[in-house]
C-alpha positions as CSV (number, residue, x, y, z in Angstrom):
1,M,-71.7,-53.8,-5.2
2,S,-70.8,-56.9,-3.4
3,L,-70.4,-57.1,0.4
4,S,-66.6,-57.7,0.0
5,Q,-66.2,-54.7,-2.2
6,H,-68.3,-52.6,0.3
7,M,-66.0,-53.6,3.1
8,F,-62.9,-53.0,1.0
9,W,-63.8,-49.4,0.2
10,R,-65.0,-48.7,3.8
11,T,-61.6,-49.9,5.1
12,L,-59.8,-47.8,2.4
13,L,-61.7,-44.6,3.2
14,L,-61.2,-44.9,6.9
15,L,-57.5,-45.9,6.4
16,V,-56.1,-46.6,9.9
17,T,-58.2,-46.1,13.0
18,V,-55.9,-45.2,15.9
19,S,-56.8,-44.9,19.6
20,L,-55.8,-41.4,20.4
21,A,-55.8,-42.0,24.2
22,A,-53.4,-44.9,23.8
23,A,-51.1,-42.9,21.4
24,T,-50.8,-39.8,23.5
25,D,-49.6,-39.3,27.1
26,C,-52.1,-36.8,28.6
27,S,-49.7,-35.8,31.3
28,S,-47.2,-34.5,28.8
29,S,-49.2,-31.2,28.3
30,R,-49.0,-28.4,30.8
31,F,-52.3,-26.8,29.7
32,N,-55.9,-27.2,30.4
33,F,-58.1,-26.2,27.5
34,F,-61.4,-26.8,29.2
35,P,-61.5,-24.5,32.2
36,E,-64.6,-24.9,34.3
37,G,-67.4,-22.5,33.4
38,R,-65.9,-21.5,30.0
39,L,-67.0,-22.6,26.5
40,N,-64.7,-22.4,23.6
41,I,-65.8,-21.3,20.2
42,P,-66.7,-23.0,17.8
43,G,-68.3,-26.0,19.4
44,G,-65.8,-28.4,17.9
45,W,-63.3,-27.1,20.6
46,N,-65.7,-27.8,23.5
47,K,-65.1,-30.7,25.9
48,A,-68.2,-32.7,25.0
49,N,-67.5,-32.7,21.2
50,Q,-63.8,-33.4,21.8
51,T,-64.7,-36.4,23.9
52,R,-67.1,-37.7,21.3
53,A,-64.3,-37.5,18.7
54,G,-62.0,-39.6,20.9
55,N,-60.0,-37.0,22.9
56,D,-59.8,-37.8,26.6
57,C,-57.0,-35.3,27.3
58,N,-57.6,-31.8,28.8
59,G,-54.2,-30.7,27.6
60,H,-54.7,-31.5,23.9
61,L,-57.1,-30.4,21.2
62,L,-58.2,-32.4,18.2
63,P,-58.2,-30.3,15.0
64,I,-61.4,-28.7,13.8
65,A,-62.6,-27.4,10.4
66,V,-63.9,-23.8,10.7
67,Q,-65.5,-21.5,8.2
68,G,-64.9,-17.9,9.2
69,I,-68.1,-17.3,11.2
70,P,-68.1,-17.7,14.2
71,K,-64.5,-16.7,14.8
72,P,-62.6,-19.0,17.1
73,L,-62.3,-18.2,20.9
74,L,-60.1,-20.5,22.9
75,H,-59.8,-20.5,26.7
76,F,-56.9,-22.2,28.6
77,L,-55.2,-22.5,32.0
78,P,-51.5,-23.1,32.2
79,V,-50.6,-26.0,34.5
80,H,-47.7,-25.2,36.8
81,S,-47.0,-25.9,40.5
82,L,-46.4,-22.2,41.3
83,L,-49.6,-20.9,39.7
84,E,-52.1,-22.4,42.2
85,A,-52.4,-21.2,45.8
86,G,-52.0,-24.1,48.3
87,A,-50.4,-26.4,45.8
88,E,-47.6,-28.6,46.9
89,V,-44.3,-27.3,45.6
90,V,-42.2,-29.7,43.5
91,A,-38.7,-30.5,44.5
92,E,-37.0,-28.4,41.9
93,H,-38.5,-25.2,43.4
94,V,-37.8,-26.0,47.1
95,P,-34.8,-24.2,48.5
96,D,-31.8,-26.4,49.3
97,S,-30.1,-26.3,52.7
98,K,-27.6,-23.7,51.7
99,E,-30.3,-21.4,50.3
100,L,-32.5,-21.9,53.3
101,A,-29.6,-21.2,55.7
102,A,-29.2,-17.9,53.9
103,I,-32.9,-17.3,54.2
104,I,-32.8,-18.0,57.9
105,Q,-29.8,-15.7,58.4
106,A,-31.5,-12.9,56.5
107,A,-34.7,-13.5,58.6
108,V,-32.7,-13.3,61.8
109,A,-30.9,-10.1,60.7
110,K,-34.2,-8.7,59.7
111,Q,-35.7,-9.5,63.1
112,Q,-32.7,-8.0,65.0
113,L,-33.0,-4.9,62.9
114,Q,-36.7,-4.7,63.7
115,Q,-36.0,-5.1,67.5
116,H,-33.3,-2.5,67.3
117,E,-35.8,-0.1,65.6
118,E,-38.4,-0.8,68.2
119,L,-35.9,-0.2,71.0
120,K,-34.9,3.1,69.5
121,A,-38.6,4.1,69.3
122,Q,-39.0,3.2,73.0
123,L,-36.0,5.2,74.1
124,L,-37.2,8.2,72.1
125,Q,-40.7,7.9,73.6
126,Q,-39.2,7.8,77.2
127,Q,-37.1,10.8,76.5
128,Q,-40.1,12.7,75.3
129,Q,-42.1,11.6,78.4
130,Q,-39.3,12.8,80.7
131,Q,-39.1,16.1,79.0
132,Q,-42.8,16.6,79.3
133,A,-42.7,15.7,83.0
134,T,-39.9,18.3,83.7
135,V,-41.8,20.9,81.9
136,A,-45.0,20.0,83.9
137,E,-43.1,20.3,87.2
138,Q,-41.8,23.7,86.4
139,L,-45.2,24.9,85.3
140,L,-46.7,23.6,88.5
141,E,-44.1,25.1,90.7
142,G,-44.6,28.5,89.2
143,T,-48.3,28.2,89.2
144,L,-48.7,27.2,92.9
145,K,-46.4,29.8,94.5
146,Q,-49.0,32.4,94.3
147,P,-51.7,30.3,96.0
148,L,-49.3,29.4,98.8
149,R,-48.5,33.0,99.6
150,K,-52.2,33.7,99.7
151,L,-52.7,30.8,102.1
152,Q,-49.9,32.2,104.4
153,Q,-51.6,35.6,104.4
154,E,-54.9,34.0,105.2
155,D,-53.3,32.0,108.1
156,S,-52.5,35.2,110.0
157,S,-56.0,36.5,109.8
158,T,-57.9,33.3,110.5
159,S,-58.1,31.3,113.6
160,K,-55.5,28.7,114.3
161,S,-57.9,25.8,113.7
162,Q,-59.1,27.2,110.4
163,A,-55.6,27.9,109.2
164,T,-54.6,24.3,110.0
165,S,-57.5,23.0,108.0
166,V,-56.8,25.2,105.0
167,R,-53.1,24.3,105.0
168,R,-54.0,20.6,105.1
169,T,-56.4,20.9,102.2
170,A,-53.9,22.9,100.1
171,W,-51.1,20.5,100.8
172,M,-53.2,17.6,99.7
173,K,-54.1,19.3,96.5
174,L,-50.5,20.1,95.9
175,Q,-49.5,16.5,96.4
176,D,-52.1,15.4,93.9
177,L,-50.9,17.9,91.3
178,L,-47.2,16.8,91.8
179,R,-48.0,13.1,91.6
180,L,-46.5,12.0,88.2
181,P,-46.9,8.6,86.4
182,K,-44.1,6.1,87.0
183,L,-41.7,5.7,84.0
184,P,-41.3,2.2,82.6
185,T,-38.1,0.4,83.3
186,M,-36.0,0.1,80.2
187,Q,-34.5,-3.2,79.2
188,L,-31.5,-2.8,77.0
189,F,-30.1,-5.8,75.0
190,G,-31.6,-8.4,77.2
191,R,-30.4,-7.0,80.6
192,K,-32.9,-5.6,83.0
193,P,-31.6,-2.7,85.2
194,E,-31.1,-3.7,88.9
195,P,-33.5,-2.0,91.3
196,A,-32.0,0.6,93.5
197,S,-33.0,-1.2,96.6
198,K,-30.8,-4.2,95.6
199,R,-27.8,-2.1,94.7
200,S,-25.0,-2.2,97.3
201,S,-22.0,0.0,97.7
202,S,-18.6,-1.1,96.6
203,R,-17.4,-1.2,100.2
204,M,-20.2,-3.6,101.2
205,R,-19.6,-5.8,98.1
206,Q,-15.9,-6.0,99.1
207,A,-16.8,-7.1,102.6
208,K,-19.1,-9.8,101.4
209,A,-16.4,-11.1,99.1
210,T,-13.8,-11.3,101.9
211,H,-16.2,-13.1,104.2
212,A,-17.0,-15.7,101.6
213,T,-13.3,-16.4,100.9
214,S,-12.5,-17.0,104.5
215,K,-15.5,-19.3,104.9
216,Q,-14.4,-21.4,102.0
217,Q,-10.9,-21.8,103.4
218,V,-12.3,-23.0,106.7
219,A,-14.5,-25.5,104.9
220,G,-11.6,-26.8,102.9
221,S,-9.4,-27.6,106.0
222,S,-12.1,-29.5,107.7
223,D,-11.9,-33.4,107.4
224,A,-15.6,-33.8,108.1
225,T,-16.6,-32.1,104.9
226,P,-18.0,-34.6,102.4
227,A,-16.6,-34.8,98.9
228,V,-18.2,-32.5,96.3
229,R,-20.2,-34.6,93.6
230,E,-19.2,-33.6,90.1
231,Q,-22.1,-32.7,87.9
232,P,-22.1,-34.6,84.5
233,T,-21.3,-32.5,81.5
234,A,-24.0,-32.5,78.7
235,V,-22.6,-34.1,75.5
236,P,-24.3,-33.1,72.3
237,P,-25.7,-35.9,70.1
238,A,-23.7,-37.2,67.2
239,G,-23.7,-34.9,64.3
240,M,-24.7,-31.8,66.4
241,S,-22.6,-29.0,67.5
242,H,-22.9,-26.1,69.9
243,S,-21.5,-23.6,67.4
244,P,-24.0,-21.0,66.1
245,A,-23.2,-21.7,62.4
246,A,-23.8,-25.4,62.9
247,S,-27.1,-24.7,64.6
248,K,-28.3,-22.6,61.7
249,Q,-27.3,-25.3,59.2
250,Q,-29.0,-28.0,61.2
251,S,-32.1,-25.8,61.4
252,A,-32.0,-25.3,57.6
253,I,-31.8,-29.0,56.9
254,A,-34.8,-29.7,59.1
255,A,-36.8,-26.9,57.3
256,V,-36.0,-28.3,53.9
257,E,-37.6,-31.6,54.9
258,E,-40.9,-29.9,55.8
259,E,-43.7,-29.8,53.1
260,W,-43.6,-26.6,51.1
261,K,-46.7,-25.1,49.6
262,V,-47.6,-22.0,47.5
263,S,-48.8,-19.2,49.6
264,V,-48.8,-16.5,46.9
265,P,-49.2,-17.8,43.2
266,A,-46.7,-16.6,40.6
267,E,-47.4,-14.2,37.8
268,Y,-47.1,-15.1,34.1
269,E,-47.4,-13.8,30.6
270,F,-48.0,-15.6,27.3
271,T,-47.6,-15.2,23.5
272,V,-49.5,-16.8,20.6
273,N,-47.7,-17.9,17.5
274,V,-49.7,-18.7,14.3
275,N,-48.0,-20.6,11.6
276,E,-44.6,-19.9,13.4
277,Q,-45.2,-16.1,13.4
278,L,-45.8,-14.1,16.5
279,W,-49.4,-13.0,16.5
280,F,-50.3,-11.9,20.1
281,T,-48.6,-10.8,23.3
282,S,-50.6,-10.8,26.5
283,K,-50.6,-8.7,29.6
284,T,-49.4,-10.0,33.0
285,F,-51.7,-12.5,34.7
286,K,-51.8,-13.6,38.3
287,G,-51.9,-17.3,38.8
288,G,-55.3,-18.6,39.9
289,S,-57.1,-15.2,39.6
290,S,-58.3,-15.3,36.0
291,I,-58.6,-17.4,32.9
292,P,-56.8,-16.1,29.8
293,E,-58.3,-16.5,26.3
294,V,-57.1,-16.4,22.7
295,N,-59.6,-14.4,20.8
296,F,-59.4,-14.6,17.0
297,N,-62.3,-12.2,16.4
298,A,-60.3,-9.1,15.5
299,N,-57.5,-10.7,13.6
300,V,-58.8,-13.4,11.3
301,T,-60.8,-11.1,9.2
302,E,-59.5,-7.6,10.0
303,G,-62.9,-6.7,11.4
304,R,-64.7,-7.3,8.2
305,R,-66.9,-10.3,7.4
306,D,-65.5,-12.8,5.0
307,V,-62.3,-10.9,4.2
308,F,-59.4,-13.2,4.9
309,D,-56.2,-11.7,6.5
310,A,-53.5,-13.6,4.7
311,T,-50.7,-11.9,6.5
312,I,-50.8,-14.5,9.3
313,F,-53.6,-16.9,8.7
314,R,-54.0,-18.8,5.5
315,E,-56.6,-20.9,3.7
316,G,-56.2,-24.5,4.6
317,I,-54.2,-25.9,7.6
318,N,-53.2,-23.4,10.3
319,T,-51.2,-24.1,13.5
320,V,-51.5,-22.2,16.7
321,Q,-49.1,-22.6,19.7
322,I,-49.2,-20.8,23.1
323,N,-46.0,-20.0,24.9
324,V,-46.3,-19.3,28.7
325,T,-43.5,-17.6,30.8
326,V,-43.7,-17.8,34.6
327,L,-42.0,-14.7,35.9
328,K,-38.9,-14.9,38.2
329,G,-39.5,-14.6,41.9
330,T,-43.2,-13.6,41.7
331,A,-44.4,-16.6,43.8
332,V,-44.1,-17.0,47.5
333,I,-43.7,-20.5,48.9
334,S,-43.8,-21.5,52.6
335,N,-43.3,-24.5,54.9
336,G,-45.0,-23.0,57.9
337,M,-41.8,-21.7,59.4
338,H,-40.0,-20.0,56.6
339,S,-41.0,-18.3,53.3
340,A,-39.0,-17.9,50.0
341,P,-39.6,-16.4,46.6
342,S,-39.9,-18.7,43.6
343,P,-39.0,-19.6,40.9
344,R,-35.2,-18.9,40.9
345,R,-35.4,-17.9,37.2
346,A,-38.1,-17.3,34.6
347,E,-39.6,-20.6,33.3
348,S,-41.2,-21.0,29.9
349,F,-43.2,-23.8,28.4
350,A,-45.3,-24.3,25.2
351,S,-48.6,-25.9,24.5
352,P,-49.0,-28.8,22.1
353,P,-49.6,-27.6,18.5
354,I,-53.3,-26.8,17.8
355,D,-54.3,-27.3,14.2
356,F,-57.4,-26.1,12.5
357,F,-58.5,-26.0,8.8
358,F,-59.8,-22.6,7.7
359,F,-62.3,-22.4,4.9
360,M,-62.4,-19.0,3.4
361,N,-66.0,-17.9,2.6
362,G,-65.6,-15.0,0.2
363,N,-66.3,-14.3,-3.4
364,E,-66.1,-16.5,-6.5
365,T,-62.4,-15.9,-7.1
366,H,-61.3,-16.0,-3.5
367,D,-63.1,-18.8,-1.8
368,S,-61.5,-21.9,-0.3
369,R,-64.7,-24.0,0.0
370,P,-64.6,-27.2,-2.1
371,K,-64.6,-26.2,-5.7
372,A,-63.3,-27.2,-9.1
373,N,-63.5,-26.2,-12.8
374,V,-66.0,-28.6,-14.4
375,T,-66.5,-29.3,-18.1
376,V,-69.4,-31.4,-19.2
377,N,-68.5,-33.4,-22.3
378,S,-72.0,-34.0,-23.6
379,C,-71.4,-34.2,-27.3
380,Q,-70.3,-37.8,-27.5
381,P,-72.0,-41.2,-27.2
382,E,-70.7,-41.6,-23.6
383,I,-71.1,-38.4,-21.5
384,S,-68.2,-37.6,-19.2
385,L,-67.2,-35.0,-16.6
386,E,-63.9,-33.3,-16.6
387,F,-62.6,-31.8,-13.3
388,S,-59.6,-29.6,-13.1
389,D,-57.9,-27.7,-10.2
390,S,-60.2,-29.3,-7.6
391,K,-59.7,-28.0,-4.1
392,P,-59.1,-28.5,-1.2
393,Q,-56.9,-31.6,-1.0
394,P,-58.1,-34.5,1.1
395,V,-57.0,-33.8,4.7
396,L,-55.7,-36.5,7.1
397,L,-55.5,-36.7,10.9
398,D,-52.3,-38.1,12.4
399,G,-52.6,-38.2,16.2
400,Y,-53.6,-34.5,16.9
401,R,-52.1,-33.1,13.8
402,L,-53.5,-32.4,10.3
403,T,-51.6,-33.4,7.2
404,Y,-52.0,-33.9,3.5
405,S,-49.6,-36.8,3.3
406,P,-50.7,-40.3,4.3
407,T,-48.7,-42.2,6.9
408,S,-49.0,-45.6,8.6
409,T,-51.0,-44.0,11.5
410,S,-53.1,-41.4,9.6
411,Q,-56.8,-41.6,8.9
412,A,-59.2,-39.5,6.8
413,F,-60.2,-36.2,8.6
414,F,-62.4,-35.0,5.7
415,L,-62.5,-35.6,1.9
416,P,-63.8,-33.2,-0.8
417,V,-67.0,-34.3,-2.5
418,Y,-68.6,-33.0,-5.7
419,Y,-72.2,-33.5,-6.5
420,T,-73.4,-33.1,-10.1
421,Y,-77.1,-33.3,-10.7
422,G,-79.7,-32.0,-13.1
423,S,-83.1,-32.4,-14.8
424,F,-84.5,-32.5,-18.3
425,L,-85.7,-29.3,-19.8
426,E,-86.6,-30.0,-23.5
427,G,-85.6,-32.3,-26.3
428,L,-84.2,-31.7,-29.8
429,D,-87.7,-31.3,-31.1
430,G,-88.5,-28.7,-28.4
431,S,-90.8,-31.0,-26.4
432,T,-90.7,-30.7,-22.6
433,D,-92.8,-33.9,-21.8
434,L,-90.6,-36.8,-20.8
435,Q,-91.8,-39.7,-18.8
436,S,-88.7,-41.1,-17.3
437,D,-88.4,-44.8,-16.9
438,N,-84.6,-44.9,-16.3
439,T,-84.0,-46.6,-19.6
440,E,-81.5,-45.5,-22.2
441,G,-82.5,-42.3,-23.8
442,N,-85.3,-41.8,-21.3
443,V,-83.8,-40.5,-18.0
444,K,-85.2,-37.3,-16.8
445,N,-83.2,-36.6,-13.6
446,F,-79.6,-37.6,-12.8
447,G,-77.1,-37.2,-9.9
448,V,-73.6,-38.4,-9.2
449,Y,-71.2,-37.9,-6.2
450,V,-67.5,-37.9,-6.8
451,T,-65.2,-38.3,-3.8
452,R,-61.4,-37.6,-3.9
453,L,-59.2,-40.0,-1.9
454,P,-55.9,-38.9,-0.3
455,S,-53.0,-38.6,-2.9
456,S,-55.5,-38.5,-5.8
457,P,-54.8,-36.0,-8.6
458,S,-56.6,-32.6,-8.7
459,N,-57.4,-33.1,-12.4
460,F,-59.4,-36.1,-13.5
461,N,-62.0,-37.3,-16.0
462,M,-64.8,-39.7,-15.5
463,S,-67.6,-41.3,-17.5
464,V,-70.9,-41.4,-15.9
465,P,-73.0,-44.4,-16.9
466,Q,-76.2,-42.9,-15.6
467,M,-75.7,-39.8,-17.7
468,S,-75.2,-41.9,-20.8
469,W,-78.9,-42.9,-20.5
470,L,-80.0,-39.2,-20.9
471,R,-82.2,-38.3,-23.8
472,E,-80.7,-35.8,-26.2
473,G,-81.9,-32.3,-25.3
474,W,-81.4,-29.4,-22.9
475,Y,-80.8,-30.1,-19.2
476,S,-80.4,-28.0,-16.1
477,F,-76.9,-28.7,-14.6
478,T,-75.8,-27.9,-11.0
479,V,-72.5,-28.8,-9.3
480,E,-72.1,-28.6,-5.5
481,G,-68.9,-28.8,-3.5
482,A,-68.8,-30.2,0.1
483,I,-66.7,-32.1,2.6
484,W,-67.4,-35.5,4.1
485,S,-65.7,-37.3,7.0
486,P,-65.7,-41.1,6.5
487,N,-65.3,-41.4,10.3
488,S,-68.6,-40.2,11.7
489,Q,-67.1,-39.4,15.2
490,Y,-65.3,-36.4,13.6
491,D,-68.6,-34.9,12.5
492,N,-68.6,-32.9,15.8
493,L,-65.3,-31.3,14.7
494,M,-66.8,-29.8,11.5
495,S,-67.7,-26.3,12.6
496,V,-68.5,-25.1,9.1
497,A,-71.5,-23.6,7.4
498,G,-73.6,-25.5,4.9
499,I,-74.1,-28.5,7.2
500,D,-76.5,-31.0,5.8
501,K,-77.0,-34.7,5.0
502,F,-76.2,-36.5,1.8
503,G,-79.7,-37.2,0.8
504,S,-80.0,-38.8,-2.6
505,K,-80.6,-42.6,-2.5
506,H,-80.6,-43.0,-6.3
507,A,-77.4,-41.1,-7.1
508,E,-74.3,-42.7,-8.3
509,Y,-71.2,-42.7,-6.0
510,L,-67.8,-42.6,-7.6
511,T,-64.3,-42.3,-6.1
512,V,-61.1,-40.9,-7.5
513,M,-58.2,-43.2,-6.7
514,P,-54.6,-42.1,-5.9
515,G,-53.6,-43.1,-9.5
516,G,-56.4,-41.1,-11.1
517,D,-58.7,-44.0,-11.9
518,V,-62.4,-43.5,-11.0
519,T,-64.4,-46.4,-9.7
520,D,-67.7,-46.9,-7.9
521,T,-67.8,-46.9,-4.1
522,I,-70.1,-47.1,-1.1
523,S,-73.1,-44.7,-0.7
524,L,-72.7,-41.5,1.2
525,Y,-76.4,-41.4,1.9
526,G,-77.1,-40.1,5.4
527,G,-73.6,-38.9,6.0
528,L,-72.8,-35.4,7.2
529,K,-72.2,-32.9,4.4
530,G,-70.3,-29.8,5.5
531,A,-69.2,-26.5,3.8
532,G,-71.7,-27.2,1.0
533,W,-72.2,-24.6,-1.6
534,V,-73.2,-24.4,-5.3
535,L,-70.3,-23.6,-7.7
536,P,-71.1,-20.4,-9.5
537,Q,-70.0,-21.9,-12.8
538,F,-72.9,-24.5,-12.7
539,N,-75.9,-23.2,-10.9
540,K,-78.9,-24.5,-12.9
541,T,-76.9,-23.9,-16.0
542,R,-78.5,-24.8,-19.3
543,V,-76.4,-27.6,-20.9
544,G,-77.1,-29.5,-24.1
545,V,-76.7,-33.3,-24.4
546,Q,-76.1,-34.3,-28.0
547,R,-74.5,-37.7,-28.7
548,R,-74.5,-37.5,-32.6
549,P,-73.1,-34.8,-34.9
550,T,-75.4,-32.0,-36.1
551,W,-77.0,-32.6,-39.5
552,I,-79.1,-30.5,-41.9
553,N,-82.6,-31.8,-42.5
554,Y,-83.3,-29.3,-45.3
555,F,-82.3,-25.9,-46.7
556,Q,-84.4,-24.3,-49.4
557,G,-85.5,-21.1,-51.1
558,P,-88.5,-20.1,-53.2
559,E,-89.7,-23.0,-55.4
560,A,-90.2,-20.8,-58.6
561,A,-88.9,-17.6,-60.1
562,V,-89.6,-14.5,-58.1
563,T,-91.1,-11.3,-59.5
564,L,-89.0,-8.1,-58.9
565,G,-90.4,-6.3,-55.9
566,S,-92.0,-9.4,-54.3
567,R,-90.9,-11.2,-51.2
568,A,-89.1,-14.6,-51.1
569,A,-89.2,-17.1,-48.2
570,F,-86.2,-19.2,-47.1
571,S,-86.3,-22.1,-44.7
572,W,-84.0,-24.6,-43.1
573,E,-83.8,-27.2,-40.2
574,F,-80.8,-28.5,-38.3
575,S,-80.9,-31.6,-36.1
576,G,-78.9,-30.6,-33.1
577,L,-78.8,-28.1,-30.2
578,G,-77.6,-24.6,-31.0
579,N,-78.4,-21.2,-32.5
580,A,-78.4,-19.9,-36.0
581,T,-77.2,-16.5,-37.5
582,C,-78.0,-15.3,-41.0
583,I,-75.9,-13.2,-43.4
584,I,-77.3,-11.7,-46.6
585,N,-74.8,-10.1,-49.0
586,G,-72.2,-10.0,-46.2
587,V,-74.4,-8.3,-43.5
588,N,-77.2,-9.4,-41.1
589,P,-80.7,-8.9,-42.5
590,S,-82.7,-6.2,-40.9
591,N,-85.3,-8.7,-39.6
592,A,-82.7,-11.1,-38.1
593,T,-80.1,-9.1,-36.3
594,G,-77.6,-11.5,-34.6
595,T,-79.9,-14.5,-34.8
596,C,-82.4,-15.8,-37.4
597,T,-85.2,-18.2,-37.4
598,S,-86.8,-20.3,-40.2
599,P,-88.6,-19.2,-42.3
600,L,-86.8,-16.0,-43.2
601,V,-88.7,-13.7,-45.6
602,Y,-86.6,-11.2,-47.6
603,P,-87.7,-8.7,-50.4
604,I,-86.3,-9.0,-53.9
605,V,-85.5,-5.4,-55.0
606,T,-82.9,-6.0,-57.6
607,T,-82.3,-8.2,-60.6
608,L,-78.8,-8.9,-59.4
609,N,-78.0,-12.2,-57.7
610,Q,-77.7,-12.2,-53.9
611,T,-76.2,-14.5,-51.3
612,L,-77.6,-16.0,-48.1
613,V,-75.4,-17.9,-45.5
614,V,-76.8,-19.6,-42.4
615,N,-74.3,-20.3,-39.6
616,Y,-75.5,-22.8,-37.0
617,T,-73.3,-23.3,-33.8
618,D,-74.3,-26.3,-31.7
619,V,-73.6,-27.1,-28.1
620,C,-70.5,-29.1,-29.1
621,A,-68.8,-25.9,-30.2
622,V,-69.1,-26.8,-33.9
623,T,-70.3,-24.2,-36.3
624,H,-72.1,-25.4,-39.5
625,S,-72.4,-23.1,-42.5
626,I,-74.6,-23.5,-45.6
627,G,-75.2,-21.0,-48.3
628,M,-77.1,-20.2,-51.5
629,T,-77.4,-17.7,-54.3
630,F,-80.8,-16.3,-54.9
631,G,-82.6,-13.7,-57.1
632,T,-85.5,-13.3,-59.5
633,F,-84.4,-16.6,-61.1
634,G,-85.0,-18.6,-57.9
635,W,-82.1,-20.0,-55.8
636,E,-79.1,-22.3,-56.0
637,L,-77.3,-24.2,-53.2
638,Q,-73.6,-23.1,-52.9
639,G,-72.4,-25.9,-50.4
640,S,-71.9,-26.6,-46.7
641,T,-69.1,-26.7,-44.2
642,A,-68.7,-27.8,-40.6
643,M,-66.1,-25.8,-38.6
644,N,-65.3,-27.1,-35.2
645,A,-63.7,-25.2,-32.3
646,L,-60.2,-26.2,-33.4
647,G,-60.7,-24.5,-36.8
648,G,-60.9,-27.6,-39.0
649,N,-63.3,-27.9,-42.0
650,Q,-65.3,-30.8,-43.2
651,A,-68.1,-31.3,-45.7
652,L,-71.6,-31.6,-44.2
653,A,-73.9,-33.3,-46.7
654,L,-77.7,-32.9,-46.7
655,S,-79.6,-35.6,-44.9
656,D,-81.4,-38.2,-46.9
657,R,-84.5,-36.8,-45.2
658,G,-84.0,-33.5,-46.9
659,E,-86.9,-32.2,-48.9
660,L,-84.8,-30.8,-51.7
661,A,-81.6,-32.2,-53.2
662,A,-78.6,-30.0,-53.9
663,R,-78.5,-28.6,-57.4
664,R,-74.9,-27.8,-57.2
665,S,-72.3,-28.2,-54.4
666,S,-68.8,-27.0,-53.9
667,S,-66.0,-28.0,-51.5
668,S,-66.3,-25.0,-49.3
669,A,-69.0,-22.5,-48.3
670,A,-66.4,-19.8,-48.0
671,A,-65.6,-20.1,-51.7
672,A,-69.3,-19.9,-52.6
673,V,-69.7,-16.7,-50.6
674,N,-66.7,-15.1,-52.2
675,R,-67.9,-16.0,-55.7
676,A,-71.4,-14.6,-55.0
677,A,-69.8,-11.4,-53.6
678,W,-67.7,-10.9,-56.8
679,M,-70.8,-11.6,-58.9
680,H,-72.7,-9.0,-57.0
681,L,-69.9,-6.4,-57.4
682,A,-69.7,-7.1,-61.1
683,A,-73.4,-6.7,-61.6
684,A,-73.3,-3.4,-59.7
685,A,-70.5,-2.1,-61.8
686,A,-72.3,-3.1,-65.0
687,A,-75.5,-1.3,-63.8
688,L,-73.5,1.8,-63.1
689,V,-71.9,1.8,-66.6
690,F,-75.2,1.3,-68.2
691,G,-76.7,4.2,-66.3
692,L,-73.9,6.5,-67.3
693,L,-74.3,5.6,-71.0
694,L,-78.0,6.4,-70.8
695,L,-77.1,9.9,-69.5
């Protein structure tokens, strides 16, 4: 292949290389799929592999190819201003002046109510203390009467000085007992009660007022009294008012201008849709406290290995989308002076679509790994391979989405590749020794890679030049299916089993074009091979290569007459690859049940003529039949016919190399067999009649 052809196919396979970072706005996503300390499963979803594949956005994920085990596990953090403590609140969540005025009014009302409750509690406490003091005085008064009487009686019997001392001591004790704590002064609604010492009687207050009035009249009539200087009246600034309502509004406007931050993060819930169907509903999460995850373990395979759950997930391209709802009023925002709940209403947002290609890894009839029905057309001069129902389709990457349809911005994500290879087992003559020199008719091993391009048909035929050099004989055939990404940076996104390298330097490399034509292409040697497996249909399967039609080298019976009771030998040889079956007188002989080999020895036990038919079916699905009549007289050729798989008949002549020419031939082996059968029945009937006559 020339250098220009090499570059042409490389460009064609890669299609269009697009810079993902330039094509996508990373800020458009409100998700972070790479939380610190968490690893996604499989590795294709990890940050390192996504970066190697060209993804620089934390809020987007490039698609991956996954093959069942391990099951995907995806972590994420929703990005929202109300979900992170200490985050600055965006303008849409900040209360406006009207809302803040209502918040301030509610706060004032709450404070007044709290003060009122505290005052009620103080009054109740003072009442309880007064009641307790009254009870204590009464108890003390009743308790001390008896000691006082006792003291008075003792005074009369003691001396005057002793009595005085006892009375003084008792009086001091009584005063100590009657000394009560001073009650606190109550302050009701901002006014402190005036002390009793400062209270004056109404008569005194009236006298003071009369005196002040007369003094003012005297001062007004005096000419020496200087003019009274008027104090300036305070004028409020422009835009300000002394009214309480205006003061609250101005305070609210000032508070709105302060920086608001999240003091208590909001709560949120999320759902997961798979292929536009609801698959999972989460519990309630607290913003900033935990990292949610989407765990596919229990749902992709219903808990059983390699059993696909087709109710939601499907073989091929799947799309996952996460929907987050921030719950109404679950966050608390503050500007240092005031606090408010947020958001005003529930807010929902969705993640970008997350695509992944799922390879089913099951049994022969339910497996989505690369496979095809393959037919080896090995019974013709130019050997060819026929592929039908090949799967999967070539998959393209357009931005962050997977697609089967090419666009102006798409590029190959992966392409299916089929590798057919084999080796020589034995030739037509049964020999197993073949010294391969890669010349025509002398190739021992072969291998060919076939790659499907996007939009190529799933059914295609191809001639393999290398296989046309094979020597006729039996070969071991194996067909493998795999995927290959022309863009090596996507190798890290192939989280599939069967990872290997394309390793045959001497294999042929063919490509199926969109129109169905097959041409040679660049080598895949050294490229990453993923999801590789051997197709059950061709796993070291024995396949015959036969370029020419089968012919008969010879077919003969005993060379002379045969004595009754002796044994006759029959021999034949076909040039081709196949198996023979023998039929004598319409049934299989006892020594050749199902198949027969040359020479065949059969006893002659009757003087009646008998028939022998040999059917030889070759690898080209053609059955060749040749028959003879034999008996004590010797044998006679009855003709030959070749019957192909379509049911047609044609005469098959003996080869010039045959050791014995035909004594008689007919147009059809079937007619010869029928004639021999009738002759046999007639002879049997005659023998029966003759026996009856003898009796």
